[in-house]
C-alpha positions in Angstrom: -12.3 -7.4 5.2 -11.2 -4.3 4.0 -8.8 -4.9 0.5 -6.8 -2.2 -2.0 -7.0 -2.4 -5.1 -4.4 -1.1 -7.1 -5.3 -1.0 -11.7 -1.6 0.3 -13.6 -0.4 1.4 -17.3 -2.7 -0.7 -19.7 -5.2 -1.8 -17.0 -5.5 1.8 -15.6 -6.9 2.8 -19.3 -8.1 -0.6 -20.0 -10.9 -0.6 -17.3 -11.4 2.8 -16.6 -10.2 3.7 -13.2 -7.1 3.0 -10.9 -7.9 2.3 -8.0 -11.1 1.2 -5.7 -11.3 -0.9 -2.2 -13.0 -3.8 -1.7 -15.1 -4.8 1.0 -17.2 -6.9 3.2 -14.6 -9.4 1.6 -15.6 -12.7 3.7 -11.5 -14.5 5.5 -9.3 -15.7 4.1 -8.4 -15.0 0.9 -6.2 -15.4 -1.9 -5.5 -13.0 -5.4 -6.3 -16.1 -7.2 -10.6 -15.3 -4.9 -9.8 -11.4 -6.1 -9.2 -12.0 -9.6 -12.4 -14.4 -9.6 -14.4 -11.9 -8.0 -13.1 -9.1 -10.3 -13.8 -11.2 -13.5 -17.4 -12.6 -12.9 -18.1 -8.2 -13.6 -17.7 -9.4 -17.5 -15.7 -7.3 -19.5 -13.0 -5.4 -20.3 -12.6 -7.0 -16.2 -12.8 -11.0 -17.7 -10.6 -10.6 -20.6 -8.2 -8.2 -19.0 -7.4 -10.4 -16.0 -7.6 -13.6 -18.0 -5.3 -16.3 -17.2 -3.9 -16.6 -20.3 -2.6 -12.4 -19.3 0.7 -10.6 -19.1 -0.2 -9.4 -15.6 2.1 -9.7 -12.2 0.5 -9.1 -8.8 2.2 -6.9 -6.1 0.7 -7.1 -1.9 2.1 -4.0 -0.3 4.5 -3.5 -2.6 6.4 -6.8 -3.0 5.4 -9.1 -5.9 4.0 -12.7 -5.6 2.0 -15.3 -6.9 -1.9 -15.8 -7.5 -2.0 -17.8 -4.3 -1.0 -15.3 -1.9 -3.3 -15.3 1.2 -4.4 -11.5 1.4 -5.1 -9.8 5.6 -7.5 -7.3 5.8 -6.0 -3.4 4.7 -3.5 -5.0 2.3 -3.1 -3.5 -0.5 -3.0 -5.2 -4.5 -2.0 -3.6 -7.3 -2.6 -5.3 -10.6 -0.2 -3.9 -13.2 1.3 -5.8 -16.9 5.8 -6.4 -16.9 7.6 -4.0 -17.7 10.7 -4.2 -20.2 13.5 -2.5 -20.2 15.4 -0.6 -23.6 
């Protein structure tokens, strides 16, 4: 299974990448599984994707929670909440 992951706003800056392709993943996976995989990298990955941080998730441009099951070739996006003024 392949999943394209996008990082937006402060996450893009902190993780020093805007996107990546995760390949050879087991199926099925949830967003939580991907978060655990990314957090295992340590450093900024562990800090920025920690459960205590305000991070929103979308799969294929639809907001979802971290229990969402992913399918092959889904696009997963992580981004901070946006406030208006």
